[in-house]
Every structure is written in structure tokens, then in C-alpha cells.
C-alpha positions in Angstrom: 0.0 0.0 0.0 1.5 3.3 -1.0 1.4 6.4 1.1 1.1 9.6 -0.9 1.9 12.8 0.9 1.1 16.2 -0.7 3.0 18.9 1.1 1.5 22.3 1.7 2.9 25.1 -0.5 4.4 26.7 2.5 6.0 23.5 3.8 9.3 23.7 2.0 12.6 22.1 2.7 14.9 24.2 4.8 17.4 24.3 2.0 14.9 25.9 -0.3 14.3 28.9 2.0 16.0 32.2 1.3 18.9 32.5 3.7 18.4 35.1 6.4 21.6 36.9 5.5 20.2 37.5 2.0 16.9 39.0 2.8 18.2 40.9 5.9 20.8 42.6 3.6 18.5 43.4 0.8 18.4 47.1 1.6 22.2 47.2 1.8 22.4 45.6 -1.6 20.0 48.1 -3.1 21.9 51.0 -1.5 25.1 49.8 -3.1 23.8 49.4 -6.6 21.1 52.0 -7.0 20.1 55.5 -7.8 18.3 56.8 -4.7 15.3 59.1 -4.9 14.0 60.7 -1.8 10.8 62.7 -1.6 11.1 65.0 1.4 9.8 68.4 2.6 12.2 71.2 2.8 11.4 72.0 6.4 11.7 69.8 9.5 8.7 68.9 11.6 8.3 69.3 15.3 6.9 67.0 17.9 3.3 68.1 17.6 0.6 66.5 15.5 -0.4 68.0 12.1 -3.4 70.2 11.6 -6.9 68.7 11.9 -8.1 67.8 8.4 -11.3 69.4 7.1 -13.5 67.0 5.1 -15.2 69.9 3.3 -12.0 71.9 2.6 -11.7 73.1 -1.1 -8.8 71.9 -3.2 -5.9 74.4 -3.0 -4.1 74.9 -6.3 -0.7 76.4 -6.8 -0.3 79.0 -9.5 1.6 76.5 -11.7 -1.2 73.9 -11.3 -3.9 76.4 -12.2 -2.0 77.1 -15.3 -1.2 73.5 -16.3 -4.5 71.8 -15.7 -6.3 70.2 -17.5 -3.3 68.6 -19.1 -3.5 67.2 -22.6 -4.2 63.5 -22.7 -1.8 61.2 -24.5 -4.2 59.0 -26.6 -1.6 56.3 -27.0 -2.4 55.1 -23.5 -6.1 54.2 -23.7 -8.3 51.7 -21.9 -10.8 49.1 -22.9 -13.1 50.1 -20.1 -14.7 53.2 -18.6 -12.9 55.2 -15.9 -13.6 54.4 -12.2 -16.0 56.9 -10.7 -14.0 59.8 -9.3 -15.2 59.7 -5.7 -14.6 55.9 -5.5 -11.0 56.3 -6.8 -10.3 59.2 -4.5 -11.7 57.5 -1.4 -10.4 53.9 -1.7 -6.7 54.2 -1.2 -3.7 52.1 0.1 -1.6 54.6 1.9 -0.5 53.0 5.1 1.3 56.2 6.0 -2.1 57.6 6.9 -4.2 54.5 7.7 -4.7 50.9 7.0 -8.4 51.5 6.5 -8.9 52.3 2.8 -11.5 55.0 3.3 -9.3 57.0 5.7 -6.3 58.3 3.7 -8.4 60.7 1.7 -9.3 62.5 4.9 -6.0 62.2 6.9 -3.8 63.1 3.9 -5.2 66.7 4.1 -2.9 67.2 7.1 0.2 66.8 5.0 1.4 70.0 3.3 3.1 69.3 0.0 4.6 72.8 -0.4 7.5 73.3 0.0 8.4 69.8 -1.3 11.6 68.5 -2.7 12.6 65.5 -4.8 16.2 64.5 -4.2 18.1 62.2 -6.6 21.5 61.0 -5.5 23.6 57.9 -5.5 25.1 56.3 -8.7 24.4 59.3 -11.0 26.7 61.7 -12.7 24.5 64.7 -11.9 22.8 64.4 -8.5 20.0 67.0 -8.3 17.2 68.2 -6.1 14.0 69.4 -7.7 11.1 71.4 -6.3 7.7 69.9 -7.0 6.7 72.9 -9.2 10.0 72.6 -11.2 8.8 69.3 -12.5 5.8 70.9 -14.2 8.1 73.2 -16.2 11.0 70.8 -16.8 9.0 67.9 -18.0 6.5 67.4 -20.9 3.6 66.7 -18.6 0.8 64.7 -20.0 -2.3 62.7 -18.9 -2.4 58.9 -19.3 -5.2 56.4 -18.6 -3.9 53.5 -16.6 -5.6 50.5 -15.1 -4.3 49.8 -11.6 -4.4 46.2 -10.4 -3.7 45.5 -6.8 -2.5 42.2 -5.3 -5.6 42.4 -3.1 -7.7 41.4 -6.1 -9.3 44.8 -6.9 -8.6 47.3 -9.7 -9.5 50.7 -10.9 -9.1 52.7 -14.1 -7.7 56.2 -13.4 -6.4 59.2 -15.3 -2.9 60.2 -14.1 -1.0 63.4 -14.9 2.8 63.2 -15.0 5.8 62.2 -17.1 7.9 59.1 -17.9 10.4 58.3 -15.1 13.0 57.9 -17.9 12.8 61.7 -18.6 13.8 62.4 -15.0 16.7 59.8 -15.1 18.0 61.4 -18.3 18.5 64.6 -16.3 20.7 63.0 -13.7 22.5 60.5 -15.9 22.7 57.2 -14.2 26.2 55.6 -14.0 26.7 52.3 -15.8 27.2 50.6 -12.5 23.6 51.5 -11.4 21.3 48.5 -11.5 18.2 49.8 -9.6 16.3 52.9 -8.7 15.4 52.9 -5.0 12.5 55.2 -4.0 12.1 56.4 -0.4 9.0 58.2 0.8 8.8 61.0 3.3 8.9 60.3 7.1 6.7 62.6 9.2 5.0 60.4 11.8 3.3 63.3 13.6 1.5 64.3 10.4 1.2 61.0 8.7 0.1 59.2 11.8 0.1 55.8 10.2 3.9 56.1 10.4 3.6 55.8 14.2 3.1 52.1 13.5 6.6 51.1 14.7 6.3 47.5 13.4 6.4 48.7 9.8 9.8 49.6 8.2 9.3 53.4 7.7 10.1 55.2 5.6 8.6 53.0 2.9 11.1 52.0 0.2 10.5 50.4 -3.1 12.8 49.7 -6.0 12.8 49.1 -9.8 15.5 47.7 -12.0 17.0 50.2 -14.4 15.3 48.4 -17.2 11.9 48.7 -15.5 12.6 52.4 -14.6 13.3 53.4 -18.2 10.3 51.5 -19.7 7.9 53.9 -21.4 5.1 52.7 -19.2 6.8 53.7 -15.9 5.2 56.9 -15.0 5.9 59.6 -12.4 2.5 60.9 -11.3 2.0 64.5 -10.2 -1.7 64.3 -9.9 
């Protein structure tokens, strides 16, 4: 009589598991082989909480935004479905910096001031630079694209984004031939973005793309 055993997907042999030294040093590897981009405010924050958000507050536009919007749509990037209803797209968000409850970030994010705001690019580049958020509107050929966002949580939405290809930004800083990744690090202001008070998460959030992924024409830096 044979005895067939079907192991669970998670029940792997010890030799198949990624060694601890590999995954614990992942960030060190990325630091040593990447261009680092850092989005940070120009001013430091104190130890008090941010202003109380107002759910009915009107949208505040900068002078450059009032001039730029609406941005011309690039019809090359079209969709085979209708756009997600605006209120649904704006109120169903995965921004753990503000909350793990998807309906909360739209409210809590109002406490975060985005001016002044800087984007710093450093690391394995020939021309490290720091850009003001409004500089990007004038330096780049800003356009609107329609993209379908698919989440690993099994939901999706179709949304218009305004921005520019990441490759255009990398062209300005000239990555070195030794650069293999682009590492992106978010801001860290836990007394404004109160989700960052969750000490069990590795703040500030860091994500990375390979150089090949970063220069792909579909890789888009969204401004709005």
C-alpha cells in the first residue's frame, strides 16, 4: 500500500528557503547598486501633530497647477473600459502612511502639506540634483495617461494620471553604468502622517525598480 503525501505550499525544505543573510541585507544591496530618490519636505517637523483635516475643505491649487490643468491627454495610452467613478477612486486608497483603512487616507492626507516639497536624486548618478515639485511641471513634458491599476488584493481601478515618464527624470541625472536599480524612499513625518507611528512597519517606505523597469515607457511619475 503506497502512502502519498502532498505537502502544503508553505511546507518547503529548509534548503529551499532564502537564507536570512540574503533578505536581511536586501536594503544594503540596493543602496550599493542604485540611484536613490528621496521625496522630502524642505522644512523639518516638530513633535506636535499636524493640523486637523477638514473633510469639506476646497482643493488648493498652486499658480503653476492652475496654469497647467487640465493637461493634454496622450491618446496612445487608452483603456478598454470606462474610468472608475472619481469619488470611488479618491476615497479607496492604500496609503498605510495615513491609515490601513482604505477610506481614511483621503481624509487624513489633508494634514500633509506638499509645499514646500523636494525630490532629491542621489547615488550612482553623474548629476545628482534636487527638484522642487513645481519645477517638475516646467522641466517635463507633462501629459495625462489612462492606466488600469491592479492590486494584489484582487481589486482594480481605471484612473487618469498626470505626470511624465520616469526615464525623462533619469535622463537629467545621468545614471552611471554601475547602477542596477532605482530605489525610491518616501517622506517620514509620523506626527503628520500618523500611520507612520506604527513602529512595526519599516518606515520610511522604500520600493525599487531595476534600471530596465525604470526606463520602460510605461513607468510613470504621477504629479496628480
